[in-house]
C-alpha positions in Angstrom: -89.7 -142.6 152.8 -89.3 -139.2 151.3 -86.4 -140.4 149.2 -88.5 -143.3 147.8 -91.3 -140.8 146.9 -88.9 -138.5 145.1 -87.3 -141.4 143.2 -90.7 -142.6 142.1 -91.7 -139.1 141.0 -88.5 -138.7 139.0 -88.9 -142.1 137.4 -92.4 -141.4 136.1 -91.7 -137.8 135.0 -90.3 -138.6 131.6 -93.3 -140.8 130.8 -95.8 -138.1 131.5 -93.8 -135.6 129.3 -94.2 -137.9 126.3 -97.9 -137.8 126.0 -99.5 -138.7 122.7 -101.7 -136.1 121.0 -104.4 -137.1 118.6 -106.6 -135.4 116.0 -109.3 -137.1 114.1 -111.5 -136.0 111.2 -113.1 -136.8 107.9 -112.0 -135.6 104.4 -114.8 -135.1 101.8 -115.1 -133.5 98.4 -117.3 -130.6 97.4 -120.3 -132.9 97.1 -119.8 -134.3 100.6 -118.4 -137.7 99.3 -115.6 -139.2 101.3 -112.1 -139.1 99.8 -110.3 -142.5 100.0 -106.5 -142.5 100.6 -106.0 -138.8 101.1 -102.7 -138.0 102.7 -102.8 -136.1 106.1 -99.3 -134.9 106.9 -98.0 -133.3 110.1 -95.6 -130.7 108.7 -92.1 -130.5 110.1 -92.2 -134.2 110.8 -92.5 -137.5 108.8 -95.8 -138.3 110.3 -98.3 -139.2 107.5 -101.6 -141.0 107.7 -104.1 -141.9 105.0 -107.9 -141.7 105.1 -109.9 -144.9 105.1 -112.7 -145.8 102.7 -115.1 -143.5 104.5 -112.6 -140.6 104.5 -111.8 -140.8 108.2 -108.3 -140.3 109.6 -106.6 -140.3 113.0 -103.2 -138.5 113.3 -101.2 -139.1 116.5 -97.9 -137.4 117.5 -95.8 -136.7 120.6 -95.3 -133.2 119.2 -97.1 -130.5 121.3 -100.0 -128.8 119.6 -100.0 -125.9 117.2 -99.5 -128.4 114.4 -99.6 -127.4 110.8 -101.5 -130.1 108.9 -101.5 -130.6 105.1 -104.1 -132.6 103.3 -103.6 -133.8 99.7 -105.1 -136.2 97.2 -104.8 -136.7 93.5 -107.2 -134.4 91.6 -107.8 -132.1 94.6 -106.2 -128.8 95.8 -103.9 -129.3 98.7 -105.2 -127.7 101.9 -103.2 -126.6 105.0 -104.4 -125.5 108.4 -103.4 -125.2 112.0 -104.5 -127.5 114.8 -104.5 -125.9 118.2 -105.8 -128.7 120.4 -106.8 -132.4 120.3 -110.2 -133.7 119.3 -112.3 -134.0 116.2 -111.6 -131.6 113.4 -115.0 -132.5 111.8 -115.4 -132.6 108.0 -112.7 -131.0 106.0 -113.7 -130.2 102.4 -111.1 -130.5 99.6 -111.8 -128.5 96.5 -111.5 -130.2 93.1 -108.2 -129.4 91.3 -108.3 -127.7 87.9 -107.7 -130.9 86.0 -110.5 -132.8 87.8 -112.9 -129.9 87.4 -112.1 -129.7 83.7 -112.6 -133.4 83.3 -116.0 -133.2 85.1 -117.1 -130.3 82.9 -116.0 -131.9 79.7 -117.6 -135.2 80.7 -121.0 -133.4 81.2 -121.0 -131.6 77.9 -121.3 -134.6 75.5 -124.1 -136.0 77.6 -126.1 -132.8 77.4 -125.6 -132.5 73.7 -126.7 -136.1 73.1 -129.9 -135.4 75.1 -130.7 -132.4 72.9 -130.2 -134.4 69.8 -132.6 -137.1 71.0 -135.2 -134.4 71.8 -135.0 -133.0 68.3 -135.8 -136.3 66.6 
């Protein structure tokens, strides 16, 4: 009976050593709006997921924690941070990149100047 118990314990030992670890979160911009299709990458691996329409992601790996995660999206600055345990990372804010910020500023200026012209007439 002891031999059967030891064999069963040894048979299931590799399964328990390959646990899946998961981190979830939401990627938003500086205004709190969700960022669609942002890349969430577990560095030192090829594990990449993308955010859904609401900015949510779920990253799963067999790698033990103390992950370094990089988040990137066109028009935003890339952010990197460490994950020490599983669970929900909450909302992660990506800052606008210089090109997008410049576009937003330039887009606002003509609207403001046309409003002033209408008021003067």
